[in-house]
N, C-alpha and C positions, 0 to 999 in steps of 0.2 A: 743543708741535706746534700748527700752524694748523689750524683745523676748518673753513676756508672756502677755495675758491678763486676766483679770477676768470680767465674765459676770453673773448679778444677775437678774433673770426674777421676777420683782417686785410683779407681780400677783400670782406667786405661793410661794413667802418668806412669812410665817408666823410665826413670833418668838415666839408670844405668845404661839402657838400650839406645838412649838418643846421644849420647857423647857426653855424659854427666850435666844435665840441665842446658840443654841447647836454648831453651826458651829464655834463661837468664842472660846466657851469653850474647843473644842476639836484642835484648831489649836495651834501647836507647837511653832509660833513665839509669840502669844499671852500669852503663858504658861511663856516665858521669861521675861515679863512684857510689851512687846511692843505691841501697838494696830494696828495689821494686819488686824483683822474684829472687826468691831464696829458698832454700832447703827448709822443710817445715823441722822443728826441733823433735817431733815424736813420731809421726809415720814417715818422716825421710822422703816425701814426695814435694814438689813444687808448691808453694805458697805465693800468693799476689797481694801486694799492699794496694787497696782500692783507691785510698787517699792519692799515691805517688802516682797510680798509672795514668797515663794520658790517652789511653784509648785509641794508640798508633796502628793495632791490628796486625802487628807483625807476629807475636808468640801464637795467636790462635791459628794464624794462616801457615806457619812453619813448623808448628808441633806436628811429628809423624804420625802420633798415635790419636790425633785429633781430642785431645783431653782437655782444651782451654775454651772457655766461650768468654768475650770481652763484650758486655752488653751495656748499651746506652737506654736508662729507663725514659719511660715516658715524660715530657716534659710537666705535665698536668700533676704527676706523682711528686708532690711536696710533703711527703710524710715518711717517718720512719717505720720501718717493718714491724708487723704484730710477731712474727716469729722467724728464726734463722737456726737452720742446724748446725751452724759451725762456721768456721772461718771459709770464705771462698765456697759456700755452699748455698742451696735453696733458700730464696726467702719469700714469706707470706705477707702479703699487704691487704689489710683489713679483712673483716669476718663477716659471714653471713649470721643473721638473726632470728631466731624462730620467733614466730607469731602465734599466739593463742588462737585458738578455732580455726586456725588456717594449716594446709599442707605445703609447705614451701620447698620448692626444688631446687637443687643447685645442678649447672648444666656447663659444661667446658671439656676440653680434650683431656687426655691423659697427661700426667706430670706436671699439672700447674698448681696441685695443692689442694684438690678437692677433699681428699679424705683427710689430709691434714688440718683444715679447715673445721671438718666434722668433729675430728678427735679433739680438737680444741673446745668446741662447743659443747662436746660429751664429756668434758673435764678428764679426758684420758691423757692430754698432754698439754702442760702449762706452757702458755706464751712467755718468751724471754724478750720480747721488744728489741730483738735483734742483739740483745746482749748476754751470748752463750756461754761466756766465761764467768759472769756474774749476774746470776738470772734475779730479775726484780721480785719484789713481794707482790702479793696477790692485789694489796690497796693500791700500789703503783700502777698496776695494770689496769685497776678500775679506773684510776684516774686518767689513764692514757685515753681512754673512750669517753671521758666527760662530754655529756650533753647528746649523747646518742642512746639508741634502744639498746645496743649491746652493753653500755654503762648500767642499765637497768638489769638487765638480764644476768650479768656478771655479780651484781649486788644482791640479787636474789638467791644466786647461785651460793655466794658466800654465807648467807645467812640461813641456807640448807631448806629455803623454801621451795626450791626446784628439785624433783628428782629425775633424773634421766635413765633412759633405757636405749643401749646401742648395738644396733645388728652390724656386726663388721663385715668388710668387702670380703676376706679370705674366709668362706665358710669351710673350706677344705681343710682348715687347720682343726675344725671342731673334733674328729676321731682322735686326732694326736693328743688332745687334751682332756678328753672324756671317754672312759670305756663302761659299756652298758647299753642298754635298749633305749630307744627313743622314749618310750614312756618313763623309764627311770629318769632320763635327761630333764624332760618337760615338769615332772613332778617336784625334782631337785630345784629349779628356778621358781617354781609357780608361786606366787604371792597373791594371786586373786582365787575368785570362785569360778574362774572363767573356762578353766581346763576343757571340758567337754564341748563347750561352743567352740573354742579356737580351733581344736582338732577337728570338729566338724567343718567350720569354715574353710580350713587351710587343706581339707581332704587327706588328713593323717591317718584316718582310721584304720587302712591295709597294712600298715607298717609299724604300729606302734610297739609291736613285740619283739621287732627287728634290732640288731646290734646295730649301733650308729656306724660302725666301720663298714657295714656291708649294704648300706643304702645309697642311692645313685646322688649323683650331683644336685638333680632337681629336686629330690626328696630332702636333701642336706639343707639346700635354702630355704624350703619351706619351715622345716625344724628349727632352722636359725630364726626365720621371722615369729614361728610361735613362741619362742623362748624370749624374745626380745618383748613381745606384748603381754606377756604372761607376769612380766615385773610390774609392780605397782610403779607407775611413772608419771609426771605429766607433761615430759617431753620426750618423743621417740625419734630415735634418729636411724635411718637406714640408708646402708652404703651398699647401692646396686642391688636391690632386692629382684631385678629380673633375670639376673644370670642363671643360667642353667635350666630356666622354666621355658615350656612351650608357649604358644600365644594364648591358649585357653587359660591355661595358669597364670601368667602374666596380668590378664584382664581381672581374674579373680582376686589376685592379690592387689592389684591396684584399687579395686571396689572397697577390698578390706581394710587397707591401710588409710584410704579415704575416710573410711567410717569411724576412725581413731579419736577425729578431732571434736573437741568440745570447749567450751568457755574457758575452760582452767586447763586445756590440754593442746598442745602444739605438736605437728611433724614435721620432720625435715627428711628430704630424700635426694640421693645422687642417682641418676639413671640415665644410661645411654640411650635406651630405646624411646625416641621422640615421640612416638604414637602413646606409649605408656606413660611417659612424664607429664605430657599435656593432659591427658585423661585423669591422672590421680591428683596433681598439684593445682593450686589458684594462683599462687605467686612463684616469682623465679628470680635467683641471681645468677648472673651468667658470669663465668669466671674466664679470665684471659690472661695472657702473659706469654713466656717461653718455656718450652718443655724442659724441665729439670735446672731451671735457673730461679724464674719468679712467677707468682701469680698474684693477680688482683681480682677482688671480688666487686661486682659493679653494685649500683644500687638497686634496691627492690623493683622489680617490673611485674605486670599481669604476666601469667603464663604465655598467653598468646604473642604478646609483645615481646616478651623475653626471647622466646625461640625464634619467632621471626628476625629478631635482631642478632641473634647469634648466627642463623643462615645467611644473614646479610654481611654479618663481619662488620657491622657499624653499631657503635652504641651512640644514639642521638644525644640524650641527655648528657653524658660526658664528653662527647666530640670526639671519640676514640675510633679508629679504625684499627681492627686488630687482625683482619684477614684482608688480604690484596684483591680477592674476589668474592662476588656471592655465590652461594648453591642455590640453584634452581631446579624446581620440578617441573615436568612436562604434563599438559593435559594428555588423556589418552587418546584422543583423536589425533593428537599431534605427532605420535610414534610412528618411527617407520619399521614395517614389520618385515622379517627375513623372507628369503624366496619360499616357493611353495614345492620345492624340490624335495621329495623324501630322503631321510638319511639312515634312521632306524625307525622299525615298527615293532609292535608287540600285539598278541592276541591272546586273551583269555589265561594269562600265566599264572602259575599257581605254585605255590612252596610253602612247604610245612617246617617251621623251625621250633623244636621243642612243641610247647603247647600253643604256640602262635601260627596263625594261618594267613598268609597273604594271597590275594587274588586280585588281578587287575582286569579292566574291560578291554576294549581294542583301542590304541593309539597310535601315534606318530611324532617323530620329531622332523622339524625340516632343517635344511642348510641355513646357516646364518641368521640364527636366532637364540635368544636367551629364555629359557623355561623356568619360570620359579614353582617350588614345589613346598605346598601348605599341608599341615597337619599336624596333628597333636605329636607328644612324645611317645614311643613304643607301639606306634600304629604302622610300621613297614618301611618308612622313607628311606632310611639305610639301609634295608633289605635289598628294596629295589634298586638304589643305585649300585649295590654290588653285584645285583642280577645284571645290569648294564654293562658293568665293569669286567664282568666275567669272573669275578672272585668265587661266586656261588652259583649253581646249576638249577635252573627250575625244575618242579617235579612233572608239571604237564604245561603245556601252551606252547605257542610260537612266538620265537624273539628272533629277530634278524642281528645277526652278530658280526656280519662283516664290515667292520668298522673299527679304525684305531682309537682307543680310549685312554683318557688320562684322568686320574681320579686323586682328589685331595679329601683324606679321611677326616672323619669327624673329631678323633681323638689323636693328637700330634705325638710325635716321636721326640721326646724329651731326654733320653738319656744319651744319645750319640754323641761321641767325642769328635767328630767331623767338623772341621772349620765351615762356617758358613760359605765361604767362596769356593770349597771343594764341592758342596751340595748344589750351589746355583752356578756352576760352572758353564752349563749350556746357557742359562739366562744371561750370564754376563757376556758372553760372546755373541749372542744373537737379538738380545732384547734389552740392552743395558739402557737407552734412552726410553724405550716403552713400560719397562716394569722396574729395574733396578733404582735409577734416578728418580722418577716420580714418589715412589715409596720411601725415599730416604735411607735405602740399604746399604749404602756404601759404608757407612760408620760401623756396620755390624759384620763386614765381610772376614775381619779377622778375629771374631769371635767364634767359640765352640757353640754348637747347636744346644748343648747341656747349659750352658748360660745365659741363655735368652729368657726374657720374660714371656707370658703368655701371649701378649700383642705382637711382640717381635716375631716369636715362633709363628704366629698365624700368619703375618705377612710373608715370612720365608716360605712357609708350605705352600701359600696360594701362587707366589712367583715360581717355585719349582712346578708346580701343576702346568702352569699355564705356559712354560717355557718348553714344555715337550711337543714333539712332532705328534699331534693327532688330530681327529677330526670331531670328536665328541670329549668335553670336557666336563667331569663331574666334580661339584665343590660340595662338600658335606659341612653346613653351620661355619661358612667363611667369615661371619662377622663376630663371633665369639671371642672375648677379649678386648675388642677393638672399641675406640671410642667414636662419638658421633661423627668427626671430621673424617677419622680414618674410614670408617663405614662407608660412607659417601664418596670419598676419593676412590676406595676401592671398587665400588660400583661402576664410577665412571671411567676407571681403567679397564674393568671387565667388559663394558658396552664397547669402547674403543677397539679393544683387542678383538671381539668378535666382528665388529664391523670390518677393519682393516684386513684380518686374516680369513674373513668368512666362513667362521667356524660354529659350532653350535655348543652352548655351554647351559648345562643345569644347575641349578642351585637349589639346596635345601637349606631353609633359614627359619628362625622365628621372629626376625624383626620386620614387622609389616612394612615399615616405612622403608627398608633396605630393598625388600623384594618390590615394592611398588614403582622405586626409583629405577630398579635394573630390568623388571622383566618385560617381554614382548607378549608371553602367553603362561598359562598357571597349569600345574597338574594338582588336583586335589585328593587328600586322604579321607576318607571316613571309616568308622569302624569302632571298635572297642579297645583301647590301648591294653597290650599285653596277650591279647585274645585273638584279635582279627582285623585286618585291615583291606580295605578296597581302594584301588587306584583307579581315578576318573580323569578323563581328560587327554591332551591339554586343551584348554579351552582359552577363548578371548579373555583379557583382562577382566572386563565387565562382569561375562557369565561364571567364571572361575571365583571371583570374589564375591558374587551374590550367593554363590553355592556356599562357599566357606561362611562369610559372614552369618547367613542364615543359621548355621551350626553354633556360631558364637554368641547369636542374638544379640548384634550390635549393628548400627549402620555409620557408615563414614561418609564425610563430606570434604570437598577441598577447601583449605585457607583462601580468601579472597587476595590476599598479598601475595603469599610464596607458593602458592597450589600446592601445599603439602596435606598430606591426608590427617583428618582429625576426627576422632570418635564423637558422635553427637551424643549430647546428655540425654539419657532415657526418658522418654515423655517428652521431649522438646517440641518445639513446631516442626523442625528439621526432620527429626527422627521419625515423628508421625507422618510427616509428608512422603520421606522417601520410603516408608514401610507401606503406606496406601498405594505407591505407584510401582512398589516391587523393585524398586532401586536402591538397595542397600548401599551400593558403590557409587561414589559421585561420578559423574561425566568429565 
């Protein structure tokens, strides 16, 4: 079994621009007359023979486009891959296995094969056991997993004893594949008698007769979930069901997904919102590895143990440390609150936007603090941010506007042909060590903005905003498209920047854990989506969370080990105790 893999990013590999295969010219093995690095016969980019490669590190360090990775695999990994996409491409080791009457979660950072694993389980991708040129037969694949739960699962799949339903990650592709109304789409896929119930459970009634191409991202997500559960299946697979949804919708979807399990039904979920993942799953597979290179699925753990292991960066049973540092949460009383000096104030603002009416109570922001903004979709959060940014003007009320503002919008610019290095010129000059390096943006600098993935574009947009010369920074949904590690890293960087530069930052987001990790105080929006919104606060974390959680009808406690927030099971001892004491938010 090889202990080393070579990964070549073909999009970055440009042999004609590096002096005709610089990597091959520098390779010590090639210099002995053996072709360790050569030109690929078909795509004419570099290829590396992993058997001949000595792992000297010269080619990845000297490649001017950073297209090569040579990775030493963990010593404990003594098996062949389940799937490989091709020569010098990503490898996946092991698979998660669905268990009946359980909701099993998959947790890990982006680029380590979570979606690949789910597609294999869903039967949409046939594993090749690392042999991409001569794919094995299904019976060979079953034999590969002999003696495991996966073998039993694959045997049932082969005998057609299992029927699967898969909700894909990229719900934005649905309008490109289907033309018609929401009702027409759901009627077409419906194999059950539950259409009315599903529509009610997922709150789809208001837009059933709307064209699929005209509904919002959050509405599209709920339609995709509905389409998945309307199929007659005994295994349901959901890839990031929380994306585009607000907190109230995420909790509703989590409850609904949890209700799908029966003795003959299993559910698997990939989700980056840790509070929601914790709430809807009972068991968990942690995935670790190296982004775009390889991924490994851990053994099955209880959800609490799995999330805590992920935050710790250490898998005890496997004796694997996959991150050099743990991620820790602070208790609320341990937080350092900024100065009491007022930066911006407002009083009784009102703004009419079509049929929507936004109102605010009286409030103010202090210098050197981070304010989280909580509320449903369509309730005025972005409109308020735009008022502060000076992009729209209030109809009435008082707003102190004598402050320099930097703004990161919710919807990101994707069409620009500008290079990332041009867009981030100011950040590279002034904040290379604080922003560019910690977020690993160096590799993206020569890419065009239009070539970036959603997560890459999000990080670039956050850095562009935080590098500006301003006193008030407004970030609208900075956690969108980011995985758990990236979210917590971003929040750490935001906290550090706010403290070092003594600036004020307002953050709109739907990830409760992200806002809990980040915020000093909270603003809370109440009202009726698309009709009216009322801004209250800022409040202390305890007061703001209590107001918000009352509306959600949930209570939150802290995990004793990691101090992360967790939703209490409805009616549990802890839930009843906190409700009786009117402390819906942990101390």
